[in-house]
BAFI-3210 file (N, C-alpha, C; in Angstrom, 3 decimals, decimal comma, padded with zeros to 6 digits):
// residues 214
n [1|2|3|4|5|6|7|8|9|10|11|12|13|14|15|16|17|18|19|20|21|22|23|24|25|26|27|28|29|30|31|32|33|34|35|36|37|38|39|40|41|42|43|44|45|46|47|48|49|50|51|52|53|54|55|56|57|58|59|60|61|62|63|64|65|66|67|68|69|70|71|72|73|74|75|76|77|78|79|80|81|82|83|84|85|86|87|88|89|90|91|92|93|94|95|96|97|98|99|100|101|102|103|104|105|106|107|108|109|110|111|112|113|114|115|116|117|118|119|120|121|122|123|124|125|126|127|128|129|130|131|132|133|134|135|136|137|138|139|140|141|142|143|144|145|146|147|148|149|150|151|152|153|154|155|156|157|158|159|160|161|162|163|164|165|166|167|168|169|170|171|172|173|174|175|176|177|178|179|180|181|182|183|184|185|186|187|188|189|190|191|192|193|194|195|196|197|198|199|200|201|202|203|204|205|206|207|208|209|210|211|212|213|214]
n.u [011,129|013,383|011,367|009,570|011,987|012,313|010,228|010,296|012,074|011,574|008,486|009,586|010,546|012,572|015,110|016,993|020,551|020,516|021,009|021,224|020,855|021,337|020,283|018,012|016,076|016,151|014,767|012,174|011,296|010,742|011,827|014,319|017,789|019,606|017,929|017,045|019,908|020,118|018,746|019,665|021,778|020,995|019,750|022,345|023,777|021,379|021,748|020,697|020,702|023,877|027,489|029,853|033,080|033,799|031,777|029,382|025,922|024,195|021,808|021,004|022,477|022,502|024,969|024,957|025,649|024,674|021,877|021,290|021,590|020,683|017,796|018,663|018,436|015,962|014,947|015,207|014,056|011,247|011,222|010,653|008,958|006,563|006,146|005,191|003,288|000,479|-003,564|-004,286|-003,270|-003,988|-006,400|-006,568|-005,919|-006,725|-009,128|-006,619|-005,242|-007,340|-008,266|-005,708|-005,289|-007,278|-006,927|-004,289|-005,094|-006,805|-004,282|-003,333|-005,106|-004,512|-001,800|-000,222|002,950|004,612|001,854|001,216|004,328|004,746|001,935|002,499|004,795|003,838|001,876|004,343|005,139|003,270|003,217|004,612|004,003|001,820|003,191|003,911|006,281|008,887|010,896|012,032|010,101|010,951|013,829|012,688|011,586|013,439|015,150|012,882|013,059|015,068|015,442|013,435|014,772|016,670|014,226|013,806|015,775|016,727|014,619|012,834|010,951|008,006|006,034|004,921|004,974|001,308|001,683|-000,356|-001,540|-000,159|000,240|-002,004|-003,036|-001,176|-001,826|-004,008|-003,034|-002,315|-004,542|-006,009|-004,201|-001,547|001,100|003,387|003,032|002,158|004,746|006,321|005,245|005,789|008,334|008,797|007,099|009,237|011,269|010,856|009,920|012,885|013,586|012,782|014,424|016,351|019,613|021,568|023,179|021,557|021,954|020,302|017,439|018,151|016,541|014,424|014,921|012,468|010,707|010,658|010,167|007,708]
n.v [-003,604|-002,108|000,002|-002,240|-003,043|-000,913|000,365|-001,360|-000,736|001,398|001,169|-000,241|-003,131|-004,393|-003,237|-000,859|-001,891|-004,963|-007,622|-007,813|-010,342|-011,501|-013,778|-014,299|-012,498|-012,717|-014,653|-014,472|-012,719|-013,537|-012,880|-011,268|-012,022|-010,149|-008,027|-007,326|-006,669|-004,101|-002,590|-003,059|-001,082|001,110|002,391|002,338|004,418|006,341|006,618|005,121|002,170|000,170|-000,982|-003,039|-004,130|-007,555|-008,167|-007,458|-006,209|-004,481|-002,518|000,569|002,257|004,613|007,735|009,244|012,295|012,124|012,292|014,746|016,330|015,353|016,152|018,945|018,998|018,405|020,294|023,020|021,206|021,025|023,413|025,092|023,744|023,989|026,463|026,525|025,990|026,444|028,400|027,113|025,431|023,082|023,424|022,117|019,686|018,892|016,031|013,876|014,932|015,295|012,436|010,850|012,600|011,243|008,680|009,162|010,267|007,586|006,067|007,377|007,061|004,105|001,512|001,058|000,515|000,902|001,666|004,465|005,487|005,433|006,924|009,122|009,677|009,942|011,862|013,949|013,922|013,272|016,825|017,816|016,311|017,839|020,535|020,814|020,814|018,845|018,736|019,178|018,112|015,152|015,147|015,513|012,379|011,049|011,930|011,638|008,729|008,219|009,498|007,195|005,530|006,793|006,968|004,670|003,731|006,031|007,200|007,282|006,355|003,965|003,425|006,212|009,711|011,674|013,316|014,456|016,216|018,399|017,976|019,092|021,959|022,947|021,674|024,084|026,469|026,833|026,456|029,489|030,751|031,240|031,043|031,654|031,462|029,425|027,954|028,212|026,945|024,754|024,169|024,452|022,339|019,750|020,256|019,358|017,183|016,525|016,512|014,593|012,203|009,463|009,178|006,750|003,890|000,810|-003,224|-004,878|-007,272|-009,871|-010,257|-011,730|-012,151|-013,381|-013,419|-010,223|-009,034|-009,873]
n.w [-023,672|-022,483|-020,679|-019,371|-017,189|-016,563|-015,051|-013,475|-011,879|-011,005|-009,565|-007,203|-007,591|-008,227|-006,319|-005,111|-005,489|-006,546|-008,575|-011,909|-013,917|-016,691|-018,038|-016,761|-016,353|-019,396|-019,492|-017,319|-018,673|-021,467|-023,734|-025,850|-026,327|-027,709|-026,992|-024,081|-023,870|-024,728|-022,893|-020,603|-020,958|-021,893|-019,521|-018,440|-019,527|-018,101|-015,665|-014,086|-013,958|-012,957|-014,122|-013,717|-013,424|-013,694|-012,442|-013,628|-013,999|-011,879|-010,790|-009,777|-006,644|-005,715|-003,887|-000,759|-001,905|-004,549|-004,335|-002,980|-005,228|-007,579|-006,511|-006,272|-009,032|-009,871|-008,251|-010,230|-012,635|-012,537|-011,150|-013,586|-015,281|-014,428|-014,079|-017,151|-017,407|-017,818|-017,351|-019,899|-020,640|-018,512|-018,946|-021,025|-020,172|-017,785|-016,943|-017,674|-015,451|-013,078|-013,100|-011,817|-009,791|-008,056|-008,009|-006,892|-004,054|-003,124|-003,219|-001,780|001,036|001,530|002,338|001,502|000,254|-001,866|-004,283|-002,894|-003,561|-006,042|-007,261|-006,111|-007,515|-010,431|-010,431|-010,441|-012,807|-014,647|-014,213|-015,723|-018,385|-019,028|-019,048|-021,257|-022,317|-023,772|-023,378|-021,181|-019,229|-020,730|-019,230|-016,812|-016,193|-016,660|-013,573|-011,946|-011,880|-011,012|-008,164|-007,502|-006,312|-004,657|-002,918|-001,979|-001,060|000,977|002,289|005,201|006,612|006,633|005,490|003,527|004,203|003,780|000,735|-000,902|-000,211|-000,638|-003,038|-003,841|-003,969|-005,401|-007,795|-007,378|-007,493|-009,522|-011,472|-010,826|-012,025|-011,347|-011,385|-010,186|-007,636|-007,935|-008,096|-005,860|-004,117|-005,102|-004,481|-002,142|-001,819|-002,739|-000,999|001,228|001,337|000,283|003,179|004,321|003,686|005,138|005,284|004,953|005,418|005,314|005,197|002,098|000,694|-001,356|-003,906|-005,807|-009,500|-011,235|-010,095|-009,168|-011,737|-013,323]
ca.u [012,072|013,349|009,574|009,640|012,681|012,570|008,641|010,004|013,025|010,046|007,594|010,796|010,128|013,784|015,777|018,892|021,482|019,661|021,746|020,518|021,268|020,454|019,778|017,012|015,995|015,630|013,883|011,566|010,057|010,751|012,456|015,604|018,956|019,819|016,974|017,798|021,743|020,168|017,635|020,174|022,821|019,795|020,010|023,667|023,282|020,503|022,624|019,891|021,778|026,083|027,997|030,611|033,720|034,003|030,572|028,219|024,984|023,212|020,183|022,183|022,540|023,022|024,624|023,856|025,431|024,384|020,451|021,653|022,109|018,849|017,117|018,357|018,424|014,474|013,722|015,691|014,155|009,940|010,284|010,543|008,147|005,273|006,118|004,967|002,075|-001,034|-004,406|-005,398|-003,248|-004,953|-007,887|-006,506|-005,026|-008,255|-009,285|-006,226|-005,716|-008,855|-008,351|-004,736|-005,497|-007,918|-006,099|-002,853|-006,352|-006,962|-003,411|-002,837|-005,409|-003,853|-000,765|000,469|003,727|004,757|001,342|002,339|005,540|003,848|001,090|002,348|005,730|003,268|001,825|005,394|005,352|001,959|002,916|005,993|003,288|000,937|003,513|003,542|007,700|009,067|012,515|011,832|009,258|012,202|014,407|011,970|011,097|014,921|014,773|011,823|013,632|016,570|014,245|012,761|016,001|016,925|013,574|014,341|017,073|016,709|013,771|013,394|008,858|007,961|004,680|005,842|004,444|000,811|001,707|-001,699|-002,483|000,476|-000,168|-003,735|-002,748|-000,233|-003,304|-004,856|-002,570|-002,069|-006,012|-005,744|-003,280|-001,102|002,430|004,942|002,302|002,701|006,170|006,824|004,585|006,099|009,838|007,993|006,663|009,997|012,331|010,144|010,695|014,551|014,208|011,849|015,217|017,755|021,177|022,448|023,706|021,631|021,676|019,190|017,837|017,802|015,557|014,492|014,843|012,065|009,241|010,377|009,723|006,428]
ca.v [-004,347|-000,986|-000,390|-003,162|-002,620|001,149|-000,018|-002,334|-000,312|002,524|000,717|-000,912|-004,491|-004,016|-002,194|-000,644|-003,014|-005,894|-007,598|-008,021|-010,694|-011,253|-015,021|-014,449|-011,675|-013,760|-016,066|-013,584|-011,949|-014,135|-011,905|-011,489|-010,856|-008,901|-006,811|-007,311|-005,869|-002,657|-002,100|-002,529|-000,198|002,167|002,812|002,462|005,918|007,074|006,057|003,631|001,248|000,361|-002,593|-002,842|-005,294|-008,981|-007,876|-007,378|-005,265|-004,353|-001,103|001,704|002,457|006,632|007,886|010,621|013,302|012,203|012,196|015,652|016,166|014,953|017,298|019,836|019,318|018,386|022,155|023,821|021,458|021,340|025,033|025,395|022,788|024,722|028,083|026,588|025,355|027,768|028,058|026,767|023,833|023,110|022,706|020,928|017,918|018,542|014,762|013,289|015,648|014,494|010,636|010,970|013,050|010,570|007,587|009,501|009,810|006,411|005,454|007,071|006,550|003,103|001,445|000,094|001,595|000,733|002,281|005,349|005,777|004,509|007,853|010,748|010,424|009,999|013,362|015,015|013,209|014,031|018,012|016,953|016,672|019,134|022,075|020,522|020,952|018,292|018,446|019,149|016,131|014,203|015,065|014,845|011,660|010,613|012,744|010,773|007,340|008,231|009,400|006,325|004,896|007,222|006,565|002,798|002,990|006,726|007,013|007,023|006,059|002,921|004,394|007,629|010,809|011,368|014,086|014,377|017,999|019,642|018,274|019,764|023,224|023,054|022,256|025,391|027,887|026,424|026,311|030,101|031,127|031,727|030,027|031,536|030,552|027,197|027,364|028,166|026,190|022,998|024,406|024,207|020,638|019,450|020,312|019,047|015,521|015,921|016,381|013,115|011,525|009,942|009,173|005,528|002,252|-000,103|-003,787|-005,068|-008,715|-010,630|-009,920|-012,683|-011,147|-013,504|-013,061|-008,849|-009,086|-010,741]
ca.w [-022,606|-021,432|-020,361|-018,298|-016,521|-016,057|-014,046|-012,093|-010,567|-010,460|-008,792|-006,440|-006,784|-008,746|-005,437|-005,538|-005,707|-007,399|-010,109|-013,118|-014,988|-018,267|-018,571|-015,621|-017,294|-020,762|-019,033|-017,179|-019,510|-022,583|-024,363|-026,796|-025,226|-027,372|-026,864|-022,907|-023,471|-025,123|-022,747|-019,556|-021,866|-021,970|-018,562|-018,140|-020,251|-017,499|-014,122|-013,155|-013,393|-012,808|-014,562|-012,908|-014,352|-013,113|-010,727|-014,251|-013,955|-011,032|-009,989|-009,073|-005,606|-005,396|-002,485|-000,771|-002,390|-005,188|-003,741|-003,103|-006,273|-007,934|-005,731|-006,278|-010,378|-009,313|-007,465|-010,941|-013,040|-011,712|-010,530|-014,793|-015,430|-013,500|-014,188|-018,594|-017,174|-017,999|-017,117|-020,868|-020,696|-017,436|-019,412|-022,099|-018,999|-017,000|-017,812|-016,701|-013,174|-012,266|-012,830|-011,125|-008,558|-007,617|-008,194|-005,875|-003,168|-002,959|-003,220|-000,337|001,727|001,810|003,340|000,337|-000,118|-003,697|-005,142|-002,532|-003,784|-007,306|-007,714|-006,164|-008,699|-011,374|-009,840|-011,826|-014,430|-015,331|-014,618|-017,110|-019,761|-018,387|-019,358|-023,049|-023,166|-024,426|-023,044|-019,865|-019,574|-020,272|-017,980|-015,538|-016,183|-016,365|-012,764|-011,632|-012,229|-010,338|-007,017|-006,842|-006,227|-003,307|-001,946|-002,153|-000,113|001,911|002,796|006,641|007,011|005,994|004,643|002,865|004,810|002,244|000,153|-001,580|-000,541|-001,423|-004,791|-004,894|-003,285|-005,795|-009,114|-007,266|-007,541|-011,175|-012,204|-011,361|-012,897|-009,886|-011,022|-009,200|-006,638|-007,187|-008,733|-004,250|-003,653|-005,507|-004,212|-000,354|-001,381|-003,332|000,114|002,477|000,514|000,500|004,576|004,741|003,711|006,406|004,669|006,517|004,859|005,390|003,842|001,686|000,794|-002,230|-004,987|-007,264|-010,224|-011,847|-009,166|-009,540|-013,767|-013,899]
c.u [012,228|012,721|009,917|010,997|012,638|011,353|008,708|011,054|011,793|009,807|008,065|010,726|011,904|014,154|017,127|019,431|021,496|020,877|020,761|021,226|021,015|019,678|018,193|016,288|014,699|014,097|012,440|010,338|009,993|010,929|013,987|016,363|019,308|019,524|017,170|019,404|021,577|019,649|018,995|021,214|021,999|019,867|020,916|023,713|022,431|021,198|021,834|020,246|023,460|026,095|029,333|031,787|034,185|032,419|029,238|027,502|024,022|022,113|021,331|022,325|023,325|022,895|024,216|023,963|025,097|022,584|019,953|021,273|021,446|018,171|017,032|018,209|016,430|014,087|013,627|014,301|012,077|009,319|010,292|009,476|006,646|004,789|005,978|003,751|001,290|-002,415|-005,396|-004,533|-003,363|-006,084|-008,011|-006,353|-006,094|-008,719|-008,346|-005,934|-006,155|-008,765|-006,906|-004,516|-006,461|-007,286|-004,185|-004,816|-005,955|-005,889|-002,882|-003,124|-005,391|-002,830|-000,335|001,282|004,451|003,333|001,343|002,878|004,792|002,986|001,708|003,816|005,062|002,519|003,248|005,603|004,234|001,737|004,207|005,185|002,565|001,682|003,243|005,304|008,877|010,386|013,102|011,272|010,412|012,640|013,730|011,823|012,211|015,158|014,230|012,038|014,496|015,955|013,811|014,026|016,463|015,806|014,000|015,289|017,395|015,768|012,938|011,431|008,785|006,727|005,127|004,941|003,046|001,125|000,394|-002,321|-001,738|000,079|-001,000|-003,752|-001,694|-000,946|-003,611|-004,750|-002,579|-003,444|-006,888|-005,269|-001,604|000,521|003,186|004,263|002,889|003,826|006,524|006,607|005,802|007,897|010,154|008,727|008,240|011,806|011,353|009,833|011,364|014,086|013,409|013,475|016,627|018,462|021,537|022,948|023,429|021,472|020,676|018,771|017,794|017,047|015,613|013,635|013,189|010,648|009,406|009,744|008,454|004,915]
c.v [-003,838|-000,294|-001,102|-003,478|-001,509|000,834|-000,324|-001,965|000,638|002,552|-000,223|-002,557|-004,961|-002,529|-001,623|-001,547|-004,566|-005,726|-008,305|-008,959|-011,693|-012,507|-014,806|-013,798|-012,126|-014,496|-015,800|-013,169|-012,183|-013,537|-012,586|-010,923|-010,187|-007,760|-006,631|-006,045|-004,467|-002,096|-001,350|-001,283|001,036|002,681|002,692|004,100|006,654|007,196|005,442|002,728|000,726|-000,435|-001,756|-004,288|-006,000|-009,288|-007,725|-006,084|-005,437|-002,647|-000,802|001,712|004,249|006,628|009,281|011,594|012,976|012,691|014,037|016,344|016,018|015,457|018,694|020,468|019,078|019,749|023,428|022,979|021,245|022,172|025,388|025,070|023,501|025,994|028,212|026,041|026,812|026,868|027,329|025,534|023,106|023,071|021,821|020,003|018,178|016,747|013,854|013,925|015,057|013,430|010,977|011,364|011,737|009,184|008,039|009,276|008,801|005,891|005,910|007,172|005,131|002,845|000,979|000,668|001,650|001,835|003,756|006,020|006,284|005,905|008,753|010,373|010,394|011,305|014,604|014,737|013,634|015,867|018,025|017,068|017,633|020,691|021,840|021,004|019,260|017,695|019,044|017,986|015,406|014,184|014,868|013,520|010,607|010,444|011,926|009,327|007,081|008,920|008,026|005,589|005,215|006,857|005,270|003,185|004,776|007,023|006,463|006,184|005,160|003,197|006,240|008,732|011,345|013,384|014,918|016,122|018,956|019,916|019,151|020,763|023,998|023,215|023,946|026,163|027,902|027,249|028,186|030,926|031,315|030,944|030,461|031,091|029,558|027,158|028,032|027,009|024,249|023,197|024,027|022,551|019,685|019,384|019,472|016,764|015,119|015,436|015,644|012,123|011,358|008,251|008,223|004,842|001,320|-001,757|-004,271|-006,154|-008,495|-010,493|-010,889|-012,238|-011,865|-013,328|-011,158|-008,408|-008,922|-009,610]
c.w [-021,589|-020,363|-018,517|-017,001|-015,561|-015,038|-013,258|-010,440|-010,321|-008,963|-007,022|-005,968|-007,594|-007,606|-005,527|-004,814|-006,363|-008,123|-011,548|-014,361|-015,661|-018,586|-017,390|-016,423|-018,477|-020,439|-018,491|-017,826|-021,441|-023,619|-024,603|-026,090|-025,765|-026,880|-024,738|-022,054|-023,565|-024,209|-021,393|-020,708|-021,707|-020,288|-017,444|-018,283|-019,243|-015,962|-013,559|-013,019|-013,577|-013,585|-014,081|-013,026|-013,281|-012,444|-012,406|-014,043|-012,672|-011,128|-009,286|-007,599|-005,081|-003,819|-002,618|-000,744|-003,661|-005,377|-003,878|-004,347|-007,102|-007,415|-005,925|-007,930|-010,751|-009,099|-009,238|-012,329|-013,205|-011,868|-012,721|-015,618|-014,878|-014,261|-016,382|-018,123|-016,684|-017,873|-018,618|-021,024|-019,279|-017,707|-020,319|-021,259|-018,586|-016,797|-017,075|-015,780|-012,941|-012,043|-012,193|-009,685|-007,456|-007,229|-007,180|-004,541|-002,363|-002,207|-001,409|001,272|002,547|003,075|002,535|-000,095|-001,449|-003,644|-004,470|-003,486|-005,493|-008,120|-007,245|-006,637|-010,146|-010,905|-010,974|-012,572|-014,687|-015,776|-015,933|-018,268|-019,848|-019,179|-020,998|-023,200|-022,873|-024,141|-021,664|-018,556|-019,559|-019,450|-017,111|-015,220|-016,034|-014,177|-011,499|-011,239|-011,281|-008,739|-007,247|-006,018|-005,134|-002,758|-001,327|-001,261|001,172|002,443|004,113|007,101|006,138|005,055|004,638|003,782|003,866|001,749|-001,110|-001,265|-000,530|-002,671|-005,194|-004,585|-005,017|-007,533|-008,466|-007,408|-009,439|-012,115|-011,716|-011,542|-012,653|-010,119|-010,773|-008,042|-006,123|-007,809|-006,898|-003,649|-004,111|-005,650|-002,505|-000,557|-001,731|-001,849|001,129|001,953|000,760|002,280|004,620|004,500|005,000|005,375|005,455|005,228|005,425|004,429|003,312|001,287|-000,333|-002,507|-006,400|-008,604|-011,957|-011,515|-009,370|-010,893|-013,665|-013,216]
res [m|f|d|a|l|s|n|a|i|a|r|h|s|l|p|p|g|t|r|l|v|e|a|q|i|v|e|a|l|s|a|n|r|n|h|v|q|s|a|i|q|r|l|v|l|q|n|i|v|t|i|e|p|n|c|g|a|h|v|s|e|p|s|a|q|e|a|r|d|v|f|a|a|r|r|a|v|e|q|g|v|v|e|n|i|s|q|d|k|m|k|r|h|i|k|a|l|e|a|h|m|q|a|e|f|g|a|t|a|g|d|d|r|r|a|i|i|r|e|l|c|n|f|h|r|l|l|g|n|v|s|e|n|k|v|l|s|t|i|l|d|n|l|m|l|r|s|s|l|i|v|a|l|y|q|r|n|d|i|p|n|c|q|h|s|e|h|k|a|i|l|s|a|l|e|l|g|d|r|e|g|a|a|a|l|m|l|d|h|l|n|h|l|e|s|e|l|q|f|n|d|e|s|k|p|a|v|d|l|c|k|a|l|v]
***
């Protein structure tokens, strides 16, 4: 249940501000109401969902300052992730890395915004796994989910700029054992991503929960 909701949020099927009506989620997922409530509470604890008195739960809408804070946290965490990736770890995870880069290339060659964002975000999650540091990986998973909300709110382009070449450069440095260089490339990459955000406040269309969760 938690995965179903968080995945729908990550792929922007449930954009920021969407009301999460328990009865509709139960119907859409044929789920137990207690399980739905538990999943929503977990998302609240991770700052992905907000509950307001007399208004119920909705997908969080990060402020511009929160967006900047998330990217500051990502710079610290992802530098640590990259610095934890040795050449041996790269070799152990080479098949997963190659499969992802192929999927990422296919997505960025198209014009499906959700697919592009999904694959570009999955690259960062994958590096968390490759680092084999479960603490960093868990923290990064939460930051990436929060980043998906930020991108949905503030990404200035309908189709995000292709970051595939930057990802390739980071992997190339890691394959050569240049963790310092890879960390510098990652910081440049994250700065680039943040520069693509435009902080404004536009109205958002209503979302059909049943359609978003199937």
